[in-house]
N, C-alpha and C positions, 0 to 999 in steps of 0.2 A: 444564378450567380450572385454571390454576396458582395455588397458594396462596402468598400473600405471607408471608414470614418476617421478623419484626423481633425486637428484643431482648425485648420484653414477651411476645411469643408463645412464644419459645424458653424463657424462664424459666418461664412457665406450664406448658409441656410438660415441662420438667425436674422441676418439682414433682409433676406427675401421674405421671411415670415412677417417681420415687422412692417416691411413695405406693403405687402398684400393685405395684412390684417388691420393695420393702424394707419396706413398711408403716411408713414414716416420714412424718409429717405436716410438710410445709414450708410449709403455706398461710400462716402468719404470718411466714415468713422474709423478710427484706428482700433486695434485690439484692446487698447487700454482705455477706451471710452467707457465711462460709467453709463450703465443703462438708464439711470434716472436723468442723465443729461439730455437724453432724447425725448424726455417727457413721459416715459413709461413708469408706472407704479408697480408694486409687488403683484397685484392681480394680473396686470398685463404680462408680467414676466411668467406667471403661471400659465397663461394662455400660450405663450411662446414655447414653454417647456412641453405642454401637451401636444403642440404641433410637431415638436422635435420627436416626441415619442411615436407619433404617427409616421414620420419620415423614416425613423430608424427601425421601426417595428419592435422596439424594446421599451419596456416600462422602466422609468427612472425611479428606482426603489429608494435611493437615498439622495434627497435634495438638500445639499448643505452648501449654501452660498453665504458669502459675507453680506453685511447689511446693505452695502451699495455696490453690487457686483459690476465688474467690467465684462465686456464681451469675452475676453480671455477667461475670466472666472467661470462664466456659464459654460463655455466650451470645455474647459478642464473638468468640470463637474459631470458633464454629459459623457466625456471620455472615460472617466472613472467608473461610471455606471455601466457603460458598454463593456469595459474590460472586466468588471466584476461579473457581469452576466456571462461573458465568454468563458470565464474561469470556473463558473459554477457547475 
């Protein structure tokens, strides 16, 4: 059975990954929270993205994020990749 991914689920997964990998609690963070505000740098974001690839089972072929992405920005980028993969 294929699991459906939406923005809410991706953001929840990001928060879980950040908690388990970096011991940073984002449970109260809003979707508009900039990832750098949590203390994560660009290398840490790449670690999170690799974990999301593992969770979704899909390679994120096009990583196009703004300079200081929010949780929403990351989730939207992941969704675009998942949709592009589904339409390929």
